[in-house]
N, C-alpha and C positions, 0 to 999 in steps of 0.2 A: 393118437394112434402111433405106435412105435415104428421107426424106420425099418427095423429088422428085429428078429427074435420073437419070442412068445412069452406070455405071462401065464405061469402055471400055478394053481393053488390046489394043493392036495392031489397033484397029478392031473387035474383038469385044466384044459386050455381055456382061459377066460379072456383072451386077448380081444375078442370081438364082442364080449358081453359088457354092457354098460356098467360103470363102476357101482352104481346103486344096487345092482343085482349080483354083486360078487361076494356079498357077506364079508365086507371089510369095513373097518372103522379108522378114523383118523383123529389124532389129538393135534390141534392147531397151535402154532406158536402164539398166535394172537387171541387165543382163548375161544372166540366165536360163540360165546354163551348167549342164550336168549335173555335179554335184559328184563323182560316183564315176568319171568318165571322165577320161582324160588330155587334154591340149590336142589332140593328134593325133586322138584318138577323138571329141572334141567336134566338130572341124572335119569329120571324115570321116562323121559320123552321117547326114547327108542323102544323101550319095553312096551309102553302103552300103544305105540304104533303097531306092534306085533300082536296086539289083542291078548296080552298075557293077563292072567287073573290079578285082581287088585291085591290079594294077599301075597302072591308071589312077587309082584312088583315091589311091595313094601319091604319084604324080607331081603330081596336082592339089593335094593337101593340102600337100605340101612347097613347091610353088610359091607358094601363097597365104600360107603361114606366113613365107616369105621376104619377101613384099611387106609384111606387117605387122610385120616385124622380130621374129618369135618362133620362128625356126627352131631356136634353141638351147634352147627351152623345151617342145618337143613332148612330152616324157615326164612333165611335171609335171601335178599336179592343180590345179584352179582355186584351192583354198585356199592354194596355194604361190605365187600370183601377186599382184601389186599390182592395185589397182582399174583402173589404166590398161591393164595387160596383159590383164586379164580382158575389158575392153571390146574390145580388139583381137582376142581369140579369138572373141568374139561376132560381130564384123564379118567375120572370116575364115570362120566357119561359114556365114554367109548368102551371102557373095560367091562361095564355092567352087561353089555350085549354079548360078551364072549365071542367076538368075531373070529373068523379063520385066520385073518391077518390084521395086525394093528400097526398102522404107520404113525410114528411119533416124531413130530417136527420140533426138535429142540425143546422137549416138554418140561425140562427142569431149569431152564435158563433164568426164570424169574424167582427161583427159590434161594434163600440164604444158604450159606455153606453147609451148616449142620443138617438142615432139613433136606437139602439136596442129596447129601450122603445117605441119609436115612431112606429117602425115597428111591435111591438107586437100589438099595437092598430089597425094599418092598417090591419094586418092579420086577427084579430078578426072581424073587420068590413067587410072585403072582404069575409070571410068565411060565414058570415050571409047573405050577399047580394047574393052570389052565391048559397048558400044552399047546399053545398057539404061537405062531411066529410074530415076533415084534421086529419091525424095521425101524431102527432108532437112528434118526439123523442128528448129528451133533458136530460142532466145531471144537469141542473140548476133547483133546486127544486122550487125556487120562480117563475121561468118562467113556470114550469109545472102547478103550482097552479093557476097562474094568467091567463094563456092562455086557460085552459081546461074547458069543460063541464063535462068530465069524465076523470079520471086519472087511469092508470094501472101502478102499481109499479112492475117492473120485477126483479127477483132474480134467478140466475142460470138457465136462459132460461124459467122460469115459472112465471105466474102471482102470486105475493104474496098477492096483494089486489087490487080490482078495485072498484071505487066509485066516488062520487063527490069530488071536492077538499076539501070541508069542512069535509066530512067523513074521507078522508085519513089523514088529518092533526089533527083533533080533536078526532077521534076514530080509531087510528091505530089498526090493528088486531093482531100484534105481535111486539116484540121488534125491529126486523130488519126494519120493515116499519117505526116505530116511530123514530128510530135513523137516518134513511136515509132521511126522509122528515123533514127538519128543525132541529133546535137545541133542545136538550132534557137534562133534569136532571133526572137521574135514581137512585132511592133508592131501594136497595134490603132489604127486611124485611120479617117477618113471621106473619101471622094472628094469633092473640091470641084468638079471639072469632068471630064468624060469625053467622048471621041469614039471612033471606031472603032479608032484606033491608040494613043491615049495616055490616061492618067489623071493628074490633078493631085491631090496630097494633101500633108499636113503630117506629118512624122515628127520627134518630139522638138523641135518648134518651128521646123523648117526646111521650106521648100517643095521638093517633088520632082516631077519628071515621069517617070512610069514607063510601060512598055509595057502595053497593054490586050490581054491574051491570052484573056480569058474573058468578053468582052462585059459588062464591068462598067459601071455607070451612076453618074451624079452623085448625091450624097447617100447612097450605099451605104456601109455600114460594112464594112471589110475587115480581114483579117489579112495583114500584110506579113511574109514569112518569109525569113530569111537564115541561111545556114550559117556557123559560126564561121570556117571557112577562106576564106570569101569576103569577110571583113571585114579591112580594113587599118588598122593603128594607127600613127600618126606622132607623133614628138615635135615640139615647137613650132618647132624650128629647121629641120625638114625640108620644110616646106610654106610656100608663099606665098599661093596662092589657096585659101581655106577656104569658098568660097561653098556648095559641096555637101558640106561636112563637118560632123560633129557634135562639139562639145567634150565632153570627159570627163576622168576621172582614173582612174589604175590602182589597183585594189583588191587584186588578187592576181596573182602571177607564178608560173606552174607550168612548170618546165623538164622537157621530156620527151625530151631527146636530139636528135632531128631537128626538133622544133618547140618553141615556147614558147606555152603557153596563157595567155591573159590574161582577167581579169574586170575590165571597165571600167564605171564608173558614169557615165552621161551627165548632162548638166546638169539634166535634168528628174527625176533620181532613179532612172531605170531602169537595171538591171544588164544587161550583154550579155557574151557570150563571144566571144573572138576567138582564132584560131589563126594564129600567125606562123611562117613557114618560113625556115630558114637558107638563104641564097643568096649569090651573089657581090656583090650590092648591099648586103647587110646581114649580115655574117658573125657578128656578136656578138649582135644582138637583145637588148640590155641595156635593161631597164626597171626603174624604181624604184617602190616603193609610194608612192601619193599623187602620182605624177608627172602633170602636166597633159599631155593628148594630144589629137590630132584623129583622128576615126574616119570612114572612108568605106567603100564596098564597090564591087565590080565592077558597073557598071551593066548591067542586063538579067539578072543572075544571081539577083535576088530572085524569090520566088514570091508572087503576090498572089491570095488566096482569099477568097470571101465569108465574112463573119464567122461564127464559131461558137466556143463556149466550150471 
């Protein structure tokens, strides 16, 4: 029973209705399959309880098994399946009932990388086709952003922020959300001057003028947050004007195929992360350990928040 608020499904208040009468289903992280039943019978269990005809049960079960790529395993028992296959059976068992709301508790955590990506696409397509709400619980931030129409970031049992994936990532409401969703670089500094449009402050020994989006005032301590992909790293031969650039040296180079991740130590000793993308302007992205570089970022892409630890 909730301490406050109500649970609404399609506009109906179901707060006082027992869960089994709400027409919702759940995909458990622990699978929770019936060990004595075959894959087919596990998936058909809910339909048979609804007294649906044998032909319709067979059609719907076979169709959903094809979607989750288990049509060849319908006669097997759960103990004959891998963990990922068992999780897909659990997903099929819930989806086949076409509930009003489907709660998925980290349903893809047992799958390998390629199958996980494939199932993310399948789940999104399935959700749109069925037109039902999926409540998808995950600790994988990338998965949360890529799967969702709306994201709720939970902290200590409460919603810290709710919004579109773009809102959550690009406009976090506080430091906790910013650091939880994706990688961040955080600079703690003090505003030296502020008006309605701009703030003046010093980052790593250099003066910057940034947009004032949150009614910040002079002498206020703030966190300036920048994502690694918004930071550009230049070798000393590539730039002429370094007025708004920070000097540093490369400490780590991590090649990831489509990107190169760098750890750069700035002149004041602070370490920052930067993600560099291969493109036609720089096809090699070659960096050396201890190489002297210049760092800047796309102006206006930083997020400035009132200071908190």
